[in-house]
C-alpha positions as CSV (number, residue, x, y, z in Angstrom):
1,M,44.4,13.1,-63.3
2,R,46.2,10.4,-61.5
3,V,45.4,11.9,-58.2
4,H,41.8,12.1,-59.2
5,S,41.9,8.5,-60.3
6,R,43.4,7.3,-57.1
7,W,40.8,9.3,-55.1
8,C,38.0,7.7,-57.1
9,R,39.4,4.3,-56.4
10,F,39.7,5.2,-52.7
11,A,36.2,6.5,-52.6
12,A,34.8,3.4,-54.3
13,I,36.6,1.2,-51.8
14,S,35.3,3.3,-48.9
15,V,31.7,3.1,-50.2
16,S,32.1,-0.7,-50.6
17,L,33.4,-1.0,-47.0
18,V,30.4,1.0,-45.7
19,V,28.0,-1.1,-47.7
20,V,29.6,-4.3,-46.3
21,A,29.6,-3.0,-42.8
22,T,26.0,-1.9,-43.1
23,S,25.0,-5.3,-44.5
24,R,26.8,-7.0,-41.7
25,A,25.1,-4.8,-39.1
26,D,21.7,-5.4,-40.7
27,A,22.4,-9.2,-40.7
28,Q,23.4,-9.1,-37.1
29,T,20.2,-7.1,-36.2
30,S,18.1,-9.5,-38.1
31,G,19.8,-12.4,-36.5
32,S,19.3,-10.9,-33.0
33,H,15.7,-10.3,-33.7
34,A,15.2,-13.9,-34.9
35,M,16.9,-15.2,-31.8
36,R,14.7,-13.0,-29.5
37,Q,11.6,-14.2,-31.3
38,K,12.7,-17.8,-30.9
39,S,13.4,-17.2,-27.2
40,A,10.0,-15.6,-26.7
41,L,8.2,-18.5,-28.4
42,Q,10.2,-21.0,-26.3
43,L,9.3,-19.1,-23.1
44,G,5.7,-19.1,-24.1
45,G,5.7,-22.8,-24.8
46,R,7.2,-23.5,-21.4
47,A,4.6,-21.3,-19.8
48,E,1.8,-23.2,-21.5
49,R,3.2,-26.4,-20.2
50,A,3.4,-24.9,-16.7
51,I,-0.1,-23.5,-16.7
52,A,-1.4,-26.9,-17.9
53,R,-0.7,-28.1,-14.3
54,G,-3.2,-25.7,-13.0
55,P,-2.7,-23.4,-10.0
56,E,0.4,-25.4,-9.1
57,G,2.2,-24.2,-12.2
58,A,0.6,-20.8,-12.5
59,R,3.5,-18.8,-10.8
60,E,6.1,-20.5,-13.0
61,A,3.9,-19.7,-16.1
62,I,3.6,-16.0,-15.0
63,A,7.3,-15.6,-14.6
64,L,7.9,-17.1,-18.1
65,W,5.2,-15.1,-19.8
66,K,6.5,-11.9,-18.3
67,R,10.0,-12.6,-19.7
68,A,8.4,-13.3,-23.1
69,A,6.3,-10.1,-22.9
70,A,9.5,-8.1,-22.2
71,I,11.1,-9.4,-25.4
72,Y,8.0,-8.5,-27.5
73,R,8.1,-5.0,-25.8
74,Q,11.8,-4.6,-26.7
75,D,10.9,-5.5,-30.3
76,G,7.9,-3.1,-30.4
77,N,5.5,-6.0,-31.0
78,S,2.6,-4.5,-29.0
79,S,0.0,-7.1,-30.2
80,Q,2.0,-10.1,-29.0
81,E,2.9,-8.3,-25.8
82,A,-0.8,-7.6,-25.2
83,A,-1.7,-11.2,-25.9
84,I,0.9,-12.4,-23.4
85,N,-0.3,-10.0,-20.8
86,G,-3.8,-11.4,-21.1
87,R,-2.4,-14.8,-20.4
88,V,-0.6,-13.4,-17.3
89,G,-3.9,-11.9,-16.1
90,G,-5.6,-15.2,-16.5
91,A,-2.9,-17.0,-14.5
92,Y,-3.2,-14.5,-11.7
93,A,-7.0,-15.1,-11.6
94,L,-6.3,-18.8,-11.4
95,I,-4.4,-18.3,-8.1
96,D,-7.0,-15.9,-6.7
97,E,-5.0,-12.7,-7.1
98,P,-7.6,-10.4,-8.7
99,D,-5.8,-7.1,-8.3
100,S,-2.9,-8.3,-10.4
101,A,-5.2,-10.1,-12.7
102,L,-7.1,-7.0,-13.5
103,V,-4.0,-4.9,-14.1
104,Y,-2.6,-7.4,-16.6
105,M,-5.9,-7.8,-18.3
106,G,-5.9,-4.0,-18.7
107,R,-2.4,-4.2,-20.3
108,S,-3.8,-6.7,-22.8
109,M,-6.1,-4.1,-24.2
110,V,-4.7,-2.5,-27.4
111,G,-6.2,0.7,-28.8
112,D,-8.9,3.0,-27.5
113,S,-11.7,0.8,-28.8
114,A,-10.6,-2.1,-26.6
115,S,-11.4,-0.2,-23.4
116,T,-14.8,1.2,-24.6
117,A,-16.7,-1.1,-22.3
118,V,-14.7,0.1,-19.3
119,A,-15.3,3.7,-20.2
120,E,-19.0,3.2,-20.6
121,I,-19.4,1.4,-17.3
122,L,-17.1,3.8,-15.4
123,T,-19.3,6.7,-16.7
124,E,-22.2,5.2,-14.8
125,S,-20.3,5.2,-11.5
126,P,-22.4,6.7,-8.7
127,L,-19.1,8.2,-7.3
128,L,-19.1,10.5,-10.3
129,D,-22.8,11.3,-9.9
130,P,-23.9,11.4,-6.2
131,S,-27.5,12.0,-7.2
132,R,-28.0,8.4,-8.3
133,S,-30.4,6.3,-6.4
134,L,-29.7,3.1,-4.4
135,P,-31.3,0.9,-7.1
136,E,-28.9,2.5,-9.6
137,E,-26.0,1.8,-7.3
138,G,-27.0,-1.8,-7.1
139,A,-27.3,-2.1,-10.9
140,F,-23.8,-0.6,-11.2
141,I,-22.3,-3.1,-8.9
142,E,-24.0,-6.0,-10.7
143,R,-22.8,-4.7,-14.1
144,V,-19.2,-4.5,-12.9
145,R,-19.4,-8.0,-11.4
146,A,-20.7,-9.3,-14.8
147,Y,-17.9,-7.5,-16.6
148,M,-15.2,-8.9,-14.2
149,N,-16.6,-12.5,-14.8
150,K,-16.4,-12.0,-18.5
151,L,-13.0,-10.5,-18.5
152,L,-11.3,-13.1,-16.3
153,G,-13.5,-16.1,-17.1
154,N,-14.2,-16.7,-13.4
155,D,-15.7,-14.9,-10.4
156,V,-12.4,-14.4,-8.5
157,A,-12.6,-10.6,-9.0
158,S,-16.3,-10.2,-8.8
159,R,-16.5,-11.8,-5.4
160,R,-14.6,-8.8,-4.0
161,V,-17.0,-6.3,-5.6
162,N,-19.6,-5.7,-2.8
163,T,-19.8,-1.9,-2.8
164,V,-19.8,1.0,-5.3
165,A,-16.3,1.8,-4.2
166,D,-15.2,-1.8,-4.8
167,A,-16.7,-1.7,-8.3
168,H,-15.2,1.7,-9.2
169,E,-11.7,0.6,-8.0
170,A,-11.9,-2.7,-9.9
171,L,-12.6,-0.8,-13.1
172,E,-9.7,1.6,-12.5
173,R,-7.3,-1.3,-12.0
174,V,-8.2,-2.4,-15.6
175,S,-8.2,1.0,-17.2
176,G,-5.2,2.4,-15.3
177,A,-2.8,0.3,-17.3
178,R,-3.3,2.6,-20.3
179,L,-2.4,6.3,-20.8
180,A,-5.0,8.8,-21.8
181,K,-4.9,12.4,-22.9
182,L,-6.3,14.9,-20.4
183,R,-7.0,18.2,-22.2
184,I,-7.5,21.3,-20.0
185,T,-9.1,24.3,-21.8
186,G,-11.1,27.3,-20.6
187,D,-12.3,30.8,-20.9
188,S,-9.2,32.3,-19.3
189,P,-5.5,31.5,-20.2
190,G,-3.1,30.2,-17.6
191,V,-5.7,29.2,-14.9
192,V,-4.2,26.8,-12.4
193,V,-6.1,23.5,-12.2
194,R,-5.3,20.9,-9.6
195,Y,-6.3,17.3,-10.1
196,I,-6.0,14.0,-8.3
197,R,-6.7,10.4,-9.3
198,Y,-10.3,9.7,-8.1
199,T,-10.4,7.1,-5.3
200,L,-12.4,6.7,-2.2
201,R,-9.7,4.9,-0.3
202,E,-6.6,6.4,1.2
203,R,-7.0,9.7,-0.5
204,S,-5.0,11.5,2.2
205,G,-1.9,9.7,0.9
206,I,-2.3,10.9,-2.7
207,L,-0.7,14.3,-3.5
208,P,-2.5,16.4,-6.2
209,E,-0.8,17.6,-9.3
210,Q,-1.4,20.8,-11.1
211,V,-1.6,22.1,-14.7
212,R,-2.7,25.3,-16.4
213,T,-5.4,25.8,-19.0
214,D,-4.6,25.2,-22.6
215,T,-2.5,22.2,-21.8
216,T,-2.7,18.5,-22.8
217,I,-1.1,15.9,-20.5
218,R,-1.0,12.1,-20.6
219,R,-2.0,10.2,-17.5
220,P,-3.4,6.7,-16.6
221,G,-6.9,6.3,-18.1
222,V,-9.0,6.5,-14.9
223,A,-11.3,9.0,-13.3
224,Y,-10.0,12.2,-11.9
225,R,-11.2,15.0,-9.6
226,F,-10.3,18.5,-10.8
227,W,-10.7,21.7,-9.0
228,Y,-9.9,25.4,-9.8
229,R,-10.7,28.7,-8.2
230,Q,-13.4,31.0,-9.5
231,T,-12.9,34.8,-9.8
232,T,-15.1,35.0,-6.7
233,G,-12.6,33.0,-4.7
234,R,-14.7,29.8,-4.5
235,D,-13.5,26.5,-5.8
236,T,-15.2,24.5,-8.5
237,I,-14.9,20.7,-8.3
238,I,-15.5,18.5,-11.3
239,D,-15.2,14.7,-11.5
240,L,-14.5,13.1,-14.9
241,Q,-13.7,9.6,-16.2
242,C,-10.8,9.7,-18.6
243,V,-10.4,6.2,-19.8
244,N,-10.4,7.1,-23.5
245,N,-9.2,10.7,-23.1
246,C,-11.2,13.6,-21.7
247,E,-11.4,17.4,-21.7
248,L,-12.0,19.7,-18.8
249,V,-13.4,23.1,-19.8
250,V,-12.6,25.7,-17.1
251,V,-15.4,28.3,-16.9
252,R,-14.7,31.2,-14.6
253,G,-17.2,33.6,-16.2
254,V,-14.5,35.8,-17.6
255,R,-14.1,36.7,-21.3
256,P,-10.8,35.6,-22.8
């Protein structure tokens, strides 16, 4: 009984030590979190003061906001990180760097619903439907210009949208900051499907990837060109926009 009593006292002391150690660890974690949050707020305040100087202070503000965004990302605070990325995008627009501005504006979008506008506009891209007429191409360009103006609050990006390819590329800069699910299904299992990010420029430098049917992958939410071989030996080519996920159904005319 004495041995049992001593063991009980030892166990009780061990449990107490574990509780104390856990409490200290929790306190340290909480303290570190609070310090990071304070640091992020301070960085944000300095960035706001820098951007108040206009273009002259924009680069300083960008650097500070990026540091703040990294802290929010470390803490898993996606909403604050997104808000900061939106500020970075606005600062890039202020100094006439539309490509970076659009990328960071894309990163400011949280959730599928936030990119619905991009998905709808990209679906109308004449690049994905060559049968569209010239008036429809002009309407597409104007719609993208209007969206760029609304997104950035100025015309820095829209001034560079003069062709269908420009418009398509601008939208993909926004949507490419997000990951989408690409689901590949079909009437035959294990069919090899090759795909490449859709772009009209420098396509020769982009290497295609491949996947087999009945697979789901996560890739940047942009438009893709898919192709697979029919049982006749001919290739089928399909272009899809995948901003908010997409599904390619492979039809080879063969029963499963």
